[in-house]
Wavefront OBJ file of the C-alpha trace (Angstrom):
o trace
v 104.249 100.582 78.453
v 107.533 99.624 80.108
v 109.342 96.825 78.377
v 110.266 95.051 81.598
v 108.332 94.201 84.712
v 109.735 92.829 87.914
v 108.055 90.172 89.980
v 105.521 91.528 92.437
v 107.203 92.174 95.796
v 106.164 93.607 99.169
v 107.060 97.125 100.216
v 110.747 97.580 101.130
v 111.006 98.361 104.848
v 114.512 97.332 105.945
v 116.853 100.303 106.482
v 120.635 100.135 106.381
v 121.024 103.577 107.982
v 118.670 105.172 110.516
v 118.433 108.375 108.460
v 117.933 106.820 105.026
v 114.939 105.071 103.477
v 115.372 101.406 102.499
v 118.098 101.154 99.816
v 115.798 99.111 97.551
v 113.981 102.351 96.701
v 117.025 103.579 94.790
v 117.032 100.531 92.512
v 113.304 100.754 91.917
v 113.460 104.468 91.146
v 116.200 103.874 88.565
v 114.884 100.697 86.967
v 111.144 100.607 87.557
v 109.745 103.804 89.093
v 106.189 102.485 88.813
v 106.516 98.933 90.082
v 103.977 96.238 91.015
v 103.483 95.987 94.762
v 102.155 93.072 96.832
v 99.957 94.267 99.700
v 99.478 92.288 102.929
v 95.794 91.692 102.111
v 96.810 89.647 99.061
v 95.973 92.289 96.482
v 98.430 93.720 93.966
v 98.845 97.437 93.338
v 101.608 99.868 92.485
v 104.530 101.659 94.128
v 105.741 105.077 92.920
v 109.305 106.121 93.760
v 110.010 109.025 91.383
v 109.406 112.630 92.473
v 107.592 113.584 89.278
v 105.187 110.637 89.487
v 104.476 111.100 93.202
v 103.525 114.758 92.739
v 101.381 113.898 89.750
v 99.493 111.219 91.682
v 98.838 113.391 94.728
v 97.409 116.199 92.587
v 95.213 113.930 90.428
v 91.509 113.826 91.347
v 91.133 110.604 89.371
v 92.568 108.927 92.461
v 90.571 108.577 95.660
v 91.848 109.142 99.198
v 89.211 106.831 100.706
v 91.404 104.454 102.691
v 88.563 102.003 103.242
v 88.782 101.196 99.532
v 92.563 100.905 99.631
v 95.025 98.202 100.614
v 97.421 99.166 103.390
v 101.163 98.821 102.691
v 102.314 97.030 105.846
v 99.186 96.051 107.742
v 95.997 94.229 106.731
v 92.849 94.483 108.823
v 90.113 91.983 108.147
v 87.218 94.019 109.552
v 84.304 95.323 107.548
v 84.525 98.948 106.361
v 81.696 99.982 108.681
v 83.742 98.736 111.642
v 86.158 101.613 111.119
v 83.672 104.517 111.128
v 82.685 107.135 112.032
v 84.753 109.195 109.600
v 82.932 112.551 109.642
v 85.441 115.370 109.609
v 88.421 113.117 108.841
v 89.867 115.050 105.927
v 92.594 112.525 105.116
v 90.064 109.924 103.963
v 87.842 112.253 101.942
v 87.667 113.325 98.316
v 86.373 116.541 96.749
v 83.831 118.056 97.006
v 83.311 116.815 100.578
v 86.981 117.323 101.389
v 86.914 120.792 99.811
v 84.210 121.940 102.200
v 86.251 121.045 105.291
v 89.528 122.244 103.858
v 88.155 125.664 102.957
v 86.663 125.969 106.428
v 89.928 125.152 108.238
v 92.545 126.811 106.043
v 91.859 130.262 107.478
v 92.992 129.042 110.908
v 96.371 127.768 109.666
v 97.673 130.583 107.475
v 101.314 131.639 107.587
v 100.307 134.873 109.301
v 98.331 133.138 112.055
v 101.066 130.586 112.694
v 103.795 133.241 112.789
v 101.687 135.108 115.335
v 102.069 132.120 117.644
v 105.867 132.480 117.677
v 106.124 134.383 120.997
v 104.090 131.753 122.804
v 106.063 128.914 121.198
v 109.318 130.625 122.195
v 108.101 130.726 125.801
v 107.071 127.056 125.733
v 110.472 126.092 124.309
v 112.333 128.207 126.890
v 110.327 126.683 129.747
v 111.226 123.153 128.677
v 114.882 124.053 128.173
v 114.916 125.566 131.672
v 113.507 122.330 133.065
v 116.132 120.292 131.213
v 118.903 122.516 132.540
v 117.632 122.342 136.121
v 117.343 118.565 135.981
v 120.734 118.172 134.398
v 121.998 115.448 132.086
v 121.372 112.829 130.979
v 117.886 113.424 129.600
v 115.568 111.785 127.104
v 114.908 114.510 124.547
v 111.660 112.867 123.428
v 109.921 113.025 126.797
v 111.580 116.255 127.998
v 111.413 118.390 124.848
v 110.345 116.948 121.516
v 106.948 115.542 122.516
v 105.673 118.064 125.092
v 106.322 121.212 123.047
v 104.066 120.450 120.035
v 101.579 118.697 122.324
v 101.157 121.790 124.478
v 100.944 124.095 121.454
v 98.280 122.062 119.656
v 96.326 121.648 122.902
v 96.233 125.403 123.397
v 95.345 125.981 119.756
v 92.438 123.525 119.801
v 91.292 124.039 123.375
v 92.231 120.535 124.560
v 93.273 120.236 128.243
v 97.015 119.552 128.279
v 96.503 117.609 131.497
v 94.889 114.900 129.337
v 98.069 114.403 127.297
v 98.933 110.971 128.682
v 95.544 109.685 127.565
v 95.493 110.985 123.990
v 99.200 110.318 123.458
v 98.658 106.724 124.563
v 95.750 106.185 122.168
v 97.689 107.803 119.340
v 100.771 105.677 119.988
v 98.619 102.551 119.817
v 96.990 103.549 116.537
v 100.352 104.265 114.909
v 101.872 100.875 115.721
v 102.402 98.605 112.736
v 101.976 95.332 114.591
v 98.512 95.828 115.988
v 95.471 93.631 116.428
v 92.173 94.940 115.126
v 90.587 94.850 118.569
v 93.367 97.075 119.924
v 93.015 99.506 117.045
v 89.251 99.751 117.405
v 89.463 100.224 121.178
v 92.002 103.042 120.841
v 90.029 104.620 118.002
v 86.785 104.497 119.997
v 88.443 105.874 123.134
v 89.918 108.832 121.249
v 86.618 109.456 119.457
v 84.660 109.329 122.716
v 87.118 111.691 124.390
v 86.847 114.239 121.592
v 83.065 113.920 121.368
v 82.779 114.676 125.103
v 85.129 117.628 124.699
v 83.010 119.037 121.860
v 79.926 118.774 124.058
v 81.773 120.617 126.816
v 82.796 123.372 124.381
v 79.190 123.822 123.293
v 78.192 124.327 126.909
v 81.199 126.436 127.901
v 82.950 127.931 124.834
v 86.405 129.474 124.980
v 88.599 131.322 122.474
v 90.250 128.219 121.000
v 89.721 126.594 117.607
v 87.085 123.999 118.522
v 84.853 126.653 120.048
v 85.393 128.881 117.015
v 84.283 126.073 114.740
v 81.184 125.563 116.854
v 80.362 129.279 116.726
v 80.965 129.363 112.949
v 81.175 133.132 112.637
v 82.944 132.881 109.280
v 79.930 133.758 107.142
v 79.472 130.284 105.683
v 76.061 128.940 104.769
v 74.373 127.841 108.028
v 73.133 124.670 106.349
v 76.691 123.341 106.542
v 77.079 123.944 110.265
v 79.249 121.243 111.785
v 77.737 118.360 113.714
v 79.324 116.965 116.861
v 80.552 113.957 114.840
v 82.229 116.254 112.328
v 83.791 118.376 115.042
v 85.038 115.247 116.791
v 86.636 113.988 113.582
v 88.314 117.314 112.872
v 89.526 117.549 116.456
v 90.983 114.039 116.439
v 92.827 114.606 113.196
v 94.324 117.954 114.233
v 95.255 116.721 117.693
v 97.043 113.602 116.465
v 98.784 115.228 113.504
v 99.598 118.335 115.526
v 101.787 116.573 118.064
v 103.016 113.315 116.503
v 104.708 114.607 113.375
v 106.528 117.594 114.839
v 107.564 115.636 117.926
v 109.277 113.033 115.778
v 110.898 115.642 113.537
v 112.352 117.440 116.568
v 113.813 114.268 118.040
v 115.002 112.625 114.829
v 116.208 115.971 113.489
v 118.342 116.492 116.592
v 119.787 113.001 116.277
v 120.572 113.717 112.623
v 122.322 116.985 113.416
v 124.406 115.363 116.145
v 125.411 112.684 113.632
v 126.519 115.323 111.093
v 128.847 117.544 113.139
v 129.924 119.683 110.188
v 126.325 120.582 109.355
v 125.566 121.128 113.042
v 128.513 123.479 113.433
v 127.446 125.483 110.369
v 123.920 125.876 111.757
v 125.259 127.025 115.136
v 127.473 129.576 113.418
v 124.719 130.756 111.064
v 121.369 130.380 112.855
v 119.804 132.727 110.324
v 119.811 129.721 107.986
v 117.285 127.819 110.095
v 114.472 128.047 107.535
v 116.549 126.291 104.893
v 117.820 123.826 107.479
v 114.287 122.837 108.485
v 113.259 122.287 104.871
v 116.312 120.109 104.304
v 115.664 118.048 107.424
v 112.069 117.541 106.287
v 113.279 116.347 102.877
v 116.138 114.247 104.145
v 114.226 112.432 106.893
v 110.655 112.205 105.505
v 109.104 110.664 108.620
v 105.909 109.472 106.885
v 107.961 106.403 106.170
v 105.581 104.178 104.180
v 104.056 106.832 101.956
v 100.509 107.759 100.984
v 97.871 105.479 99.458
v 95.411 106.346 96.712
v 92.874 104.246 94.805
v 92.284 104.689 91.074
v 88.706 105.801 90.329
v 89.192 104.926 86.651
v 91.857 103.501 84.393
v 94.843 105.875 84.461
v 98.364 105.828 83.067
v 101.311 106.941 85.217
v 104.940 106.710 84.182
v 104.068 104.459 81.271
v 102.099 101.995 83.418
v 98.390 101.311 83.105
v 96.695 101.584 86.504
v 93.272 99.944 86.511
v 90.248 101.316 88.315
v 90.134 100.022 91.881
v 93.868 99.370 92.191
v 95.779 100.857 95.118
v 98.782 103.055 94.384
v 101.354 103.860 97.069
v 103.371 107.068 96.724
v 106.690 106.792 98.560
v 107.439 110.279 99.853
v 110.836 109.135 101.152
v 111.898 107.808 97.754
v 110.603 110.910 95.964
v 112.580 113.152 98.307
v 115.791 111.310 97.410
v 115.238 111.487 93.628
v 118.488 112.637 91.924
v 116.465 113.893 88.958
v 115.046 116.582 91.242
v 117.619 117.029 94.034
v 121.386 117.362 93.558
v 123.253 114.823 95.707
v 120.003 113.757 97.405
v 121.721 111.282 99.753
v 123.676 114.138 101.347
v 122.348 116.300 104.164
v 122.942 119.892 103.052
v 121.387 122.455 105.397
v 122.249 125.220 102.925
v 120.356 123.546 100.073
v 118.235 125.863 97.950
v 114.520 125.521 98.759
v 112.910 122.876 96.604
v 109.590 121.150 96.097
v 110.033 118.347 98.602
v 106.948 116.268 99.382
v 107.481 115.677 103.105
v 104.132 117.418 103.706
v 102.510 115.684 100.752
v 101.262 117.602 97.727
v 98.048 118.734 96.121
v 94.700 119.269 97.810
v 95.632 116.982 100.722
v 98.919 118.737 101.496
v 99.407 118.965 105.269
v 97.102 121.590 106.735
v 99.379 122.244 109.713
v 102.667 122.498 107.839
v 103.180 126.178 108.707
v 102.720 125.474 112.415
v 105.253 122.632 112.207
v 107.751 124.920 110.489
v 107.418 127.647 113.119
v 107.844 125.136 115.946
v 110.982 123.632 114.412
v 112.474 126.988 113.423
v 112.201 128.075 117.056
v 113.017 124.815 118.848
v 116.164 123.663 117.020
v 118.215 126.895 117.410
v 117.094 127.340 121.020
v 118.174 123.812 121.920
v 121.554 124.205 120.229
v 122.183 127.602 121.861
v 121.303 126.412 125.328
v 123.485 123.292 125.189
v 126.558 123.889 122.993
v 128.110 120.568 124.075
v 124.973 118.522 123.444
v 125.723 114.923 122.440
v 124.410 111.382 122.632
v 124.520 109.765 126.064
v 124.573 106.262 124.568
v 126.276 104.660 121.564
v 124.306 105.294 118.332
v 123.349 101.623 118.012
v 121.484 101.903 121.329
v 119.129 104.649 120.138
v 115.725 102.916 119.719
v 114.334 103.716 116.280
v 110.632 103.825 115.438
v 110.808 101.151 112.733
v 107.625 99.721 114.233
v 105.528 102.865 113.742
v 103.864 104.528 110.766
v 105.520 107.814 111.718
v 109.283 107.296 111.814
v 111.624 108.730 114.426
v 113.113 107.610 117.721
v 111.307 106.172 120.723
v 113.840 107.858 122.981
v 116.947 109.995 122.499
v 119.265 109.921 125.543
v 121.399 113.082 125.506
v 123.992 114.663 127.739
v 126.044 117.870 127.875
v 128.757 119.500 129.945
v 127.596 121.464 132.956
v 129.545 124.684 133.676
v 131.225 122.931 136.614
v 132.299 120.090 134.307
v 133.875 122.543 131.859
v 135.847 124.261 134.621
v 137.165 121.139 136.322
l 1 2 3 4 5 6 7 8 9 10 11 12 13 14 15 16 17 18 19 20 21 22 23 24 25 26 27 28 29 30 31 32 33 34 35 36 37 38 39 40 41 42 43 44 45 46 47 48 49 50 51 52 53 54 55 56 57 58 59 60 61 62 63 64 65 66 67 68 69 70 71 72 73 74 75 76 77 78 79 80 81 82 83 84 85 86 87 88 89 90 91 92 93 94 95 96 97 98 99 100 101 102 103 104 105 106 107 108 109 110 111 112 113 114 115 116 117 118 119 120 121 122 123 124 125 126 127 128 129 130 131 132 133 134 135 136 137 138 139 140 141 142 143 144 145 146 147 148 149 150 151 152 153 154 155 156 157 158 159 160 161 162 163 164 165 166 167 168 169 170 171 172 173 174 175 176 177 178 179 180 181 182 183 184 185 186 187 188 189 190 191 192 193 194 195 196 197 198 199 200 201 202 203 204 205 206 207 208 209 210 211 212 213 214 215 216 217 218 219 220 221 222 223 224 225 226 227 228 229 230 231 232 233 234 235 236 237 238 239 240 241 242 243 244 245 246 247 248 249 250 251 252 253 254 255 256 257 258 259 260 261 262 263 264 265 266 267 268 269 270 271 272 273 274 275 276 277 278 279 280 281 282 283 284 285 286 287 288 289 290 291 292 293 294 295 296 297 298 299 300 301 302 303 304 305 306 307 308 309 310 311 312 313 314 315 316 317 318 319 320 321 322 323 324 325 326 327 328 329 330 331 332 333 334 335 336 337 338 339 340 341 342 343 344 345 346 347 348 349 350 351 352 353 354 355 356 357 358 359 360 361 362 363 364 365 366 367 368 369 370 371 372 373 374 375 376 377 378 379 380 381 382 383 384 385 386 387 388 389 390 391 392 393 394 395 396 397 398 399 400 401 402 403 404 405 406 407 408 409 410 411 412 413 414
């Protein structure tokens, strides 16, 4: 056991730099990497800030992913667990073997090979949005013009969701990801998204297409027919993939662009050596870590981590942002280094719940960032940095808007 123990404190959330996690994480990681944490519901659990401990937790089946048993780090709902169902198909809240069944079923659709095969279509989507930006001229909000629509359109086509419905599902998703949110609002948005996806599944059963939801309904993968998916399961899977498929990449594209513009030396190196984009994307994922509050787990039994005794039933929060800045694992972790050797960052999580769509996100970013920088070599902020609205109020970090400008050819010749 550790010889010292700090007083129980709430999760650090105040940032001193828009690209860095709260500075308190550094002190905790050095002095007390497994520290007692006060949750908003009044319960006490634990916060992990060291890379080694975070990876160990996320790969340990002695911890449950059932969020209805867990305390939330920055928001406490008072509703009964049954008020937050149905959860069929929602992989993030499931444990093996139930989770294993869904994961095995879906993994074949998100392999590296399948995602790389989407590259030509993603390149066309990116080019179309860059054309629209160029025609409209500066200034432009990169979030609404580029960062959000590209992954939204791609995931819609992949799943078979009508892109014309984007305002509806993006609105429900934005509500659910707000930190300051009343339970009634959360339940209404949850129910609306569930109802939308349930109706879409019914439509796919009646009129199948070649997209993922219809493929899951057809289930031609040779699996035991007794595990055919119900409409509730298909709705849950569809909601999860739709939300994760556009929110995370959208925020990485916008925040990543802001980061590059704020590090001109790194930006110049990437422009001069675009072949380094794969390393650059991995470094941006590590450096920014947009899942800003981490991942919760609940101990199924008494477990020891980092010299601390975690009791059965206690919630443990793994800070991905703190783990990705751990100097024991990353050299000069506070520095953005787009030429950094590939490393085991945890921006996509780790273990059996590691992000299913991570390869799609990588392909989208590896195409979108270089194309944006090529098209607009004079790209820059259109407002002072302090006027960029950050997503401090959301579970997925980023920017609410990113006003950008660039020199038109006529401007350069005048």
